C-alpha positions, 0 to 999 in steps of 0.5 A: 419126901424129897429124899424118897423122891431122889431115891426113887429117881436113882432107881429109875436111872439104874433100871429103866434100861434098854429094853424095848426097841420094837415095842410101840407103834407097831403096824400090820405087815406091808408088802416086801417091795418098797419100789415107788412107795410114798414116803409115809407108806415106806416109813410104815413099812420099815416099822412093820418089819420090826413087829408082827402086828398091833397086839403081841408080846415078846421077851428081851435080854439086855446087856448094858455097857458095864456088863450087867444083864436084864431080862424082861417080858414085854406086852404091846397093845393097839400099836401105841401102848407097851408094858415092860416087866422086869424078870431078872436080876432078882434086884430088879424083879417087880419093876415095871415101865408103862408107855401110853402114847407119849406118856411114860410111867415107872413103878419100883416095888416098895413105892406107893405109886407109879412115877411119871417120867419124861420120854426124853429122860436119859437112861443107861447107855446114854439113851433117851427113854422114848427112843428105847421104848419106841423107836417107832419112826412113823409116829415120832418122825417124818420122812423128808428124803430118800437117797438111793445108794450106789449099791442099791440100798436106801438112805432115809432122812427122818426129821423129828416131830417137835415135842415128840422125838428125842432126836432132831434127825435120823439117817436110816439105812434100809435094804434096796428091794425090801424095807428091812432096816440095817442101821440108824444114826441119831443126831442132836439138834446141834447136828452132833452124832449121838449114837448108831444102832444096828439091826442084826440077826434077821430070823423068821418070826411070825411069818417074815424076816425080822431083826432079833438083835439090836446093837447100839453104839453110844458115841457120847460115852466112848462108843460103848455098846448095848446089846439087846436080844429078842425072843419068843414073839407071840400074837396076843391081846392084853386087857386094857386095864393092864395099861393104867399107871395105877395098875402097875403095882397090882400086876406084880 
């Protein structure tokens, strides 16, 4: 049993990869202007840029630092749930990851049940699973300060909610007259800069401009990069039963 569990965790480390930055906590789109918005409204507006609504699906292609590539289908339900199913490569096909509120499970074909893992667990690229599965700032972080830069862009200082966030602080840079995110710098509790993420390739997606590429530079691992490309967004409502740990095996 001990060796089996160790083997399963090895699978998790290899396949719970960077897949889902947009996947959870999505809210309906808010007005483009961020002038004179309260902090909570501004942070919600930033989250809304990355998602078309509370219920939708999309596809993602991920290239990790060692050059390996993964393809996944993602379903989002009621803002706070997501289901990720691996499509490629063949060796990863059938694996699934479920995130409900702040709880996460992984399923690997051939095992008897889904295994619960910590949202703070480190995965490929040196990223915590919670940050990958849901960098949804308004659920796990509070906006403490907004600084207007000389060029008009805004620097938002976010503080992590204890027990929920994987990083102590995020410095989030957004555009001046819109809530479009440009980059985010993530810090540990010791104020160490852990990673920098860039929101790129803005395109028209379901009614507004949204980033379709997310590039992450891992400063703990020699500034190696992970690249995520998002496509085929569609509004859809997925049955509630799909978001149950016991169902992951049956969804294959």
